[in-house]
C-alpha positions as CSV (number, residue, x, y, z in Angstrom):
1,X,16.7,8.7,-11.4
2,X,13.5,10.6,-10.9
3,X,13.4,14.3,-9.9
4,X,12.9,14.9,-6.2
5,X,9.4,16.4,-6.8
6,X,8.2,12.9,-7.6
7,X,9.3,11.5,-4.2
8,X,5.8,11.5,-2.6
9,X,4.3,9.7,-5.6
10,X,7.1,7.2,-5.7
11,X,6.8,6.6,-2.0
12,X,3.0,6.0,-2.3
13,X,3.6,3.7,-5.3
14,X,6.1,1.6,-3.4
15,X,4.3,1.5,0.0
16,X,1.0,0.7,-1.7
17,X,2.6,-2.1,-3.6
18,X,4.3,-3.7,-0.6
19,X,1.4,-3.3,1.7
20,X,-1.2,-4.6,-0.8
21,X,1.1,-7.5,-1.6
22,X,1.3,-8.5,2.0
23,X,-2.3,-8.0,2.9
24,X,-3.6,-9.8,-0.2
25,X,-1.3,-12.7,0.5
26,X,-2.6,-13.1,4.1
27,X,-6.2,-12.7,3.0
28,X,-5.9,-15.1,0.1
29,X,-4.3,-17.8,2.3
30,X,-7.0,-17.3,5.0
31,X,-9.7,-17.5,2.3
32,X,-8.5,-20.4,0.2
33,X,-5.7,-22.0,2.2
34,X,-2.4,-23.2,0.8
35,X,-2.8,-25.1,-2.4
36,X,-1.8,-25.3,-6.0
37,X,-4.0,-22.3,-7.0
38,X,-3.1,-20.1,-4.1
39,X,-0.4,-18.1,-5.8
40,X,-2.5,-17.4,-8.9
41,X,-5.5,-16.3,-6.8
42,X,-3.1,-14.1,-4.7
43,X,-1.6,-12.5,-7.8
44,X,-5.1,-11.8,-9.1
45,X,-6.1,-10.2,-5.9
46,X,-2.9,-8.2,-5.7
47,X,-3.2,-6.9,-9.3
48,X,-6.8,-5.8,-8.5
49,X,-6.0,-4.1,-5.2
50,X,-2.7,-2.4,-5.9
51,X,-4.1,0.4,-8.1
52,X,-6.8,1.0,-5.5
53,X,-4.3,1.1,-2.7
54,X,-2.1,3.5,-4.7
55,X,-5.0,5.9,-5.4
56,X,-6.1,5.8,-1.8
57,X,-2.6,6.6,-0.5
58,X,-2.3,9.5,-2.9
59,X,-5.6,11.0,-1.6
60,X,-5.2,10.1,2.1
61,X,-1.5,10.7,2.7
62,X,-1.7,14.6,2.9
63,X,-4.4,14.3,5.6
64,X,-2.5,11.7,7.5
65,X,0.7,13.9,7.4
66,X,-1.3,16.8,8.9
67,X,-2.8,14.6,11.6
68,X,0.7,13.3,12.5
69,X,1.9,16.9,12.7
70,X,-0.9,17.7,15.2
71,X,-0.2,14.5,17.3
72,X,3.6,14.9,17.8
73,X,5.5,17.4,19.8
74,X,7.5,19.9,17.7
75,X,10.4,19.7,20.2
76,X,11.0,16.1,19.5
């Protein structure tokens, strides 16, 4: 188990991994179609994009949290 202070980083890691996996799958299928090389091309795209997505989430998430706080009513 990780200490609670790592929760935001772990959240960003998991969300970026899941989202980049889904998006690269869709984009790869759209670009090359389904074939014998699709999975390999998808995994290559995912391996390239996941670190970028993770870094972006770590940088952007605090601003998005502040924006959400401004857009929602504090009374629920």
